[in-house]
C-alpha positions as CSV (number, residue, x, y, z in Angstrom):
1,M,0.0,-0.2,0.0
2,P,1.5,3.0,-0.8
3,I,2.5,5.8,1.4
4,A,1.7,9.6,1.3
5,V,3.4,12.1,4.2
6,I,1.2,15.0,4.9
7,T,2.4,17.9,6.7
8,G,0.5,19.9,8.6
9,S,-2.2,17.2,8.7
10,A,-4.5,18.5,11.0
11,G,-5.1,21.9,9.2
12,L,-7.7,22.6,6.4
13,I,-5.6,21.7,3.4
14,G,-4.0,18.7,5.0
15,S,-6.9,17.2,6.3
16,E,-8.7,17.4,3.4
17,S,-5.6,15.4,1.7
18,V,-5.8,12.8,4.3
19,R,-9.3,12.3,3.5
20,F,-8.8,12.4,-0.2
21,F,-5.8,9.9,-0.3
22,A,-6.9,7.5,2.4
23,G,-9.7,7.3,-0.1
24,K,-7.4,6.4,-3.0
25,D,-5.9,3.6,-1.0
26,F,-3.0,5.3,0.6
27,T,-1.6,5.0,4.3
28,I,-1.2,8.5,5.6
29,V,1.8,9.6,7.7
30,G,0.6,12.9,9.2
31,I,2.8,15.7,10.5
32,D,1.3,18.2,12.6
33,N,2.6,19.6,16.0
34,D,-0.2,22.1,16.2
35,L,1.5,25.2,15.9
36,R,-1.6,27.2,14.7
37,A,-2.4,27.3,18.2
38,S,0.7,29.0,19.2
39,F,0.3,31.5,16.1
40,F,-3.3,32.3,17.1
41,G,-4.5,31.1,20.3
42,P,-6.4,27.9,21.5
43,S,-9.5,28.8,19.4
44,A,-7.2,28.3,16.5
45,S,-6.0,24.9,17.8
46,T,-6.2,22.1,15.1
47,K,-6.4,19.2,17.5
48,W,-10.1,18.5,17.2
49,N,-9.4,18.0,13.5
50,R,-6.4,15.6,14.4
51,D,-8.7,13.6,16.8
52,R,-11.1,13.1,14.0
53,L,-8.4,11.7,11.7
54,R,-7.3,9.2,14.1
55,E,-10.9,8.1,14.7
56,Q,-12.0,8.2,11.2
57,F,-9.2,6.7,9.7
58,A,-8.0,4.3,12.5
59,G,-5.1,1.9,11.1
60,R,-4.4,4.1,8.0
61,Y,-3.6,7.5,9.4
62,I,-0.4,7.6,11.4
63,H,0.0,10.9,13.3
64,K,3.5,12.3,14.1
65,D,3.5,15.2,16.3
66,I,6.9,16.5,14.9
67,D,7.9,20.2,13.9
68,I,8.9,20.2,10.5
69,R,12.0,22.0,11.4
70,D,13.4,18.9,13.3
71,K,15.6,17.3,10.7
72,K,16.8,14.4,12.7
73,A,13.0,13.5,13.5
74,I,12.1,13.9,9.9
75,D,15.0,12.0,8.5
76,E,13.9,9.2,10.7
77,V,10.1,9.4,9.5
78,F,11.4,9.3,5.5
79,Q,14.1,7.0,6.2
80,K,11.6,4.4,7.9
81,Y,9.2,4.3,5.3
82,S,11.9,5.6,2.3
83,S,10.8,4.0,-1.3
84,E,7.3,3.2,0.1
85,I,6.6,7.0,0.0
86,K,4.9,8.1,-3.3
87,L,3.6,11.3,-2.5
88,V,4.6,14.2,-0.3
89,I,2.0,17.0,0.2
90,H,3.7,19.9,2.3
91,T,1.1,22.4,3.6
92,A,2.6,23.2,7.0
93,A,3.2,26.7,7.4
94,Q,2.9,29.8,9.5
95,P,0.1,31.7,7.4
96,S,-0.2,35.0,8.5
97,H,1.2,38.4,7.4
98,D,0.7,40.2,10.9
99,W,2.3,37.4,12.8
100,A,5.3,37.5,11.0
101,A,5.8,40.9,11.2
102,K,6.2,40.1,15.2
103,D,8.8,37.2,14.9
104,P,10.5,36.9,11.5
105,Q,13.1,34.3,12.6
106,M,10.2,32.0,13.7
107,D,8.4,32.8,10.4
108,F,11.1,32.3,8.0
109,S,12.2,29.0,10.1
110,V,9.1,27.6,10.0
111,N,8.2,28.3,6.0
112,A,11.4,28.2,4.4
113,N,13.8,26.1,6.7
114,G,11.1,23.5,7.0
115,T,10.8,23.0,3.2
116,L,14.2,23.0,2.9
117,V,14.1,20.1,5.6
118,L,11.3,18.3,3.8
119,L,12.6,18.6,0.2
120,E,16.2,17.0,1.5
121,A,14.5,14.1,3.1
122,T,12.5,13.6,0.6
123,R,15.7,13.7,-2.2
124,R,17.6,11.6,-0.1
125,F,15.0,8.9,1.2
126,A,12.0,8.7,-1.6
127,P,13.4,10.9,-4.6
128,E,10.7,9.3,-6.7
129,A,7.8,10.5,-4.7
130,V,5.5,13.6,-6.2
131,F,6.5,16.5,-3.9
132,I,3.4,18.8,-3.6
133,F,3.8,22.4,-2.1
134,T,1.2,24.8,-1.0
135,S,2.7,28.1,-1.8
136,T,0.8,31.6,-1.8
137,N,-0.2,34.3,-4.4
138,K,1.6,36.7,-1.8
139,V,4.7,35.6,-3.8
140,Y,3.8,38.2,-6.1
141,G,3.8,40.8,-3.3
142,D,1.7,44.2,-3.8
143,T,2.3,44.1,-7.3
144,P,-1.2,43.6,-8.2
145,N,-2.2,46.7,-6.3
146,L,-0.4,48.5,-9.4
147,L,-3.0,47.2,-11.8
148,P,-5.7,49.3,-13.2
149,L,-8.8,48.9,-11.1
150,I,-12.1,50.6,-11.2
151,E,-14.4,51.1,-8.0
152,L,-18.0,49.9,-8.4
153,E,-20.6,49.7,-5.9
154,E,-19.5,46.4,-4.1
155,R,-16.2,45.8,-5.1
156,W,-13.0,46.8,-6.8
157,E,-12.9,45.5,-10.5
158,I,-9.9,45.3,-13.1
159,Q,-10.4,47.6,-16.3
160,P,-11.9,45.7,-19.0
161,G,-9.7,44.6,-21.4
162,H,-6.5,44.3,-19.7
163,P,-4.7,40.9,-20.0
164,F,-5.4,40.1,-16.5
165,Q,-9.3,40.3,-16.7
166,N,-9.7,36.9,-16.2
167,G,-7.1,36.9,-13.4
168,I,-3.7,37.0,-12.8
169,D,-1.2,34.1,-14.4
170,E,2.0,33.1,-13.7
171,S,3.9,36.0,-16.0
172,M,3.4,38.1,-12.7
173,S,7.0,39.3,-11.6
174,I,7.4,38.3,-8.1
175,D,10.3,40.8,-7.8
176,N,10.9,44.6,-7.0
177,S,7.7,44.6,-4.5
178,K,6.3,44.8,-1.1
179,H,5.6,41.3,-0.1
180,S,5.3,41.2,3.7
181,L,7.7,39.1,5.8
182,F,5.1,36.2,5.3
183,G,5.7,36.6,1.5
184,A,9.1,36.8,1.5
185,S,9.6,33.4,3.7
186,K,7.0,31.9,1.3
187,V,9.2,33.2,-1.9
188,A,12.1,31.3,-0.4
189,A,10.2,28.0,-0.1
190,D,8.3,28.3,-3.6
191,I,11.8,29.0,-5.0
192,L,13.2,25.8,-3.1
193,V,10.4,23.6,-4.4
194,Q,11.0,24.6,-8.0
195,E,14.8,24.0,-7.8
196,Y,14.7,20.9,-6.3
197,G,12.4,20.1,-9.3
198,K,14.5,21.5,-12.0
199,Y,18.0,21.0,-10.8
200,F,17.4,17.4,-9.4
201,G,15.0,16.5,-11.3
202,M,12.4,15.6,-8.8
203,K,8.6,15.7,-9.5
204,T,7.8,18.8,-7.6
205,A,4.9,21.5,-7.9
206,S,4.1,24.5,-6.0
207,F,0.6,26.1,-5.8
208,R,0.2,29.7,-5.4
209,G,-2.8,29.7,-3.8
210,G,-5.9,32.3,-3.3
211,C,-7.8,32.1,-0.4
212,L,-8.1,28.5,0.5
213,T,-11.3,27.5,2.4
214,G,-13.5,25.0,3.7
215,P,-15.2,23.2,6.4
216,S,-12.1,22.1,8.2
217,H,-10.6,25.4,8.5
218,S,-9.9,26.6,12.2
219,G,-10.4,30.1,11.2
220,A,-8.9,33.4,13.2
221,Q,-8.7,36.9,12.6
222,L,-5.1,36.7,11.5
223,H,-6.0,34.1,8.9
224,G,-8.7,31.8,7.6
225,F,-11.0,34.9,5.8
226,L,-14.2,33.2,5.1
227,A,-14.1,30.5,7.9
228,Y,-13.5,33.4,10.5
229,L,-16.2,35.8,8.9
230,M,-18.8,32.8,9.4
231,Q,-17.7,32.2,12.7
232,C,-18.4,35.8,13.9
233,V,-21.8,36.0,12.0
234,I,-22.7,32.5,13.9
235,L,-21.5,33.4,17.7
236,S,-22.5,37.0,17.2
237,E,-18.8,38.3,17.8
238,P,-17.5,41.7,16.2
239,Y,-15.5,41.7,13.0
240,T,-13.3,44.4,11.7
241,I,-13.1,45.2,8.0
242,F,-9.1,46.7,7.3
243,G,-9.4,49.3,4.8
244,Y,-10.0,49.2,0.9
245,K,-14.0,50.3,1.9
246,G,-14.7,46.9,2.3
247,K,-14.5,46.4,-1.1
248,Q,-11.4,44.1,-1.9
249,V,-11.5,41.1,-4.1
250,R,-10.5,37.3,-3.2
251,D,-10.9,34.3,-4.9
252,N,-11.8,31.6,-3.0
253,I,-11.2,27.7,-3.5
254,H,-12.8,24.9,-1.6
255,S,-10.0,22.6,0.0
256,H,-11.7,19.8,-2.1
257,D,-11.2,21.4,-5.3
258,L,-7.5,22.2,-4.4
259,V,-6.8,18.6,-3.1
260,S,-8.3,16.9,-6.5
261,A,-6.0,19.0,-8.3
262,F,-3.0,17.4,-6.1
263,Y,-4.5,14.2,-7.5
264,E,-4.1,15.1,-11.1
265,I,-0.3,16.2,-10.4
266,Y,0.1,12.8,-8.6
267,R,-1.3,11.0,-11.6
268,A,0.7,12.8,-14.1
269,P,3.6,14.5,-12.6
270,R,6.1,17.3,-13.9
271,C,9.3,18.5,-12.6
272,G,9.4,22.1,-10.8
273,E,6.0,23.4,-12.1
274,V,4.1,26.5,-10.8
275,Y,0.5,26.9,-11.0
276,N,-1.7,29.8,-9.6
277,M,-4.4,28.1,-8.0
278,G,-7.6,29.7,-6.4
279,G,-11.4,30.2,-7.2
280,S,-10.9,32.2,-10.5
281,R,-13.7,33.7,-12.4
282,H,-15.8,30.8,-11.0
283,S,-15.5,31.6,-7.5
284,N,-14.7,35.1,-6.0
285,C,-16.2,38.0,-4.0
286,S,-15.6,41.1,-2.0
287,M,-15.3,41.5,1.7
288,R,-19.0,43.3,1.3
289,E,-20.2,40.6,-0.6
290,A,-18.9,37.8,1.3
291,I,-20.5,39.6,4.4
292,R,-23.8,39.8,2.9
293,L,-23.7,36.2,1.6
294,C,-22.8,34.8,5.4
295,E,-25.5,36.8,6.9
296,D,-28.3,35.3,4.3
297,I,-26.8,31.7,4.8
298,A,-26.6,32.0,8.8
299,G,-29.8,33.9,8.7
300,K,-28.2,36.4,11.2
301,K,-26.5,40.1,11.2
302,L,-22.9,40.4,11.2
303,R,-21.8,43.0,14.2
304,H,-19.0,44.7,12.1
305,S,-16.4,47.8,12.1
306,Y,-14.2,49.5,9.8
307,V,-10.4,50.3,10.1
308,E,-9.0,52.7,7.3
309,D,-5.6,51.3,7.5
310,H,-5.4,48.3,5.3
311,R,-3.2,45.2,6.2
312,S,0.6,45.4,5.2
313,G,1.0,43.5,2.0
314,D,-2.7,43.1,1.4
315,H,-4.3,42.8,-2.0
316,V,-7.0,45.0,-3.2
317,W,-8.0,42.9,-6.0
318,Y,-6.4,39.2,-6.4
319,I,-8.3,36.8,-8.8
320,S,-6.5,33.7,-10.1
321,D,-6.1,32.6,-13.5
322,V,-5.8,28.8,-13.3
323,K,-5.7,28.2,-17.1
324,K,-1.9,27.0,-17.3
325,F,-3.2,24.0,-14.7
326,Q,-6.4,23.5,-16.7
327,S,-4.1,23.2,-20.0
328,H,-1.8,20.5,-18.3
329,Y,-5.0,18.8,-16.3
330,P,-8.0,18.9,-18.2
331,R,-10.0,16.4,-16.7
332,W,-10.0,18.8,-13.4
333,K,-13.1,20.6,-12.5
334,Y,-14.5,22.8,-9.6
335,Q,-17.0,21.0,-7.7
336,Y,-18.1,24.1,-5.2
337,D,-18.9,27.7,-6.3
338,L,-18.9,30.3,-3.8
339,T,-22.2,29.6,-2.3
340,G,-21.3,26.0,-1.7
341,I,-18.3,26.6,-0.3
342,L,-20.0,28.7,2.6
343,E,-22.9,26.7,3.0
344,D,-20.5,23.8,3.8
345,I,-18.5,25.9,6.0
346,F,-21.9,27.0,7.7
347,K,-23.1,23.6,8.0
348,S,-19.4,22.1,9.9
349,Q,-19.4,25.1,11.9
350,N,-22.6,24.9,13.1
351,K,-22.3,21.1,13.8
352,R,-19.0,21.5,15.8
353,L,-20.5,24.5,18.0
354,Q,-23.7,21.9,18.8
355,S,-21.0,19.1,19.8
356,C,-19.2,21.7,22.5
357,T,-22.7,22.4,23.8
């Protein structure tokens, strides 16, 4: 039975990957030490998800409470399973702009050094494995904010006829822009993943994600846009909108749709590829539009306030162009639109809240 090593296995994309590939007859070795709780507090802990995976996939899910920066511990895992490892999905990260500025060394050590530890372990002990990395659109820094935008009633939008009208593709430069320290550490990891593919001939792919979301997201104020927004609506907790009149636009992709793209890579891998991946024109919204949808689905009004200053490195408008991936893997299709994503999040959060009462 093939083995998939999945880092951040109790997080949003990691746990979705566990479920998906366990369903494809993989044995899963999950690596997750719940650093998310250290970053964002106990409410953002992923232990609930880890325990659910252990129960649901008993005998198929092997959990390792390991820090990805611990070279000795990571090497021991990869050496133990060696050529049985057919797939590595690396989702573990420090994911917040704001948090990175508080502790740049921690941020860089997790995002960049941790990725290097995993790449090197794969190269030494499982060189034929497919290595998939969840990068970020923040590798483009604030360059998207230089695009010609027009202000509409509910959102910012790119000028009609612009080459990026259907979304931003991989041709956008990652140089000469303000990334935030989080963006910089993810750039380093992104380049390493590319280089191990191109230099060593490893089967690597880097997904530069827009807003990745879904029912297993442990949303927090500093990370997890839609999940945290829905949580605030359900619990009647206050929500703060940061800048851009609340008209900033994001594309949103359900975790299942992203992981199904991983499967296409696994089936027909390439070396050192980079793909922009998000909801594209299929699934996107402004902050104002997201609030209205969450309120409609939950049947409650959100208590929100507005702060004029936007977050450093934040995009005014970002929609992914996924045509490169679709041209390489035409079998892949979206299963969730924006409404379907939010309904799924709402159902999951309601169920979790009821189980805690």
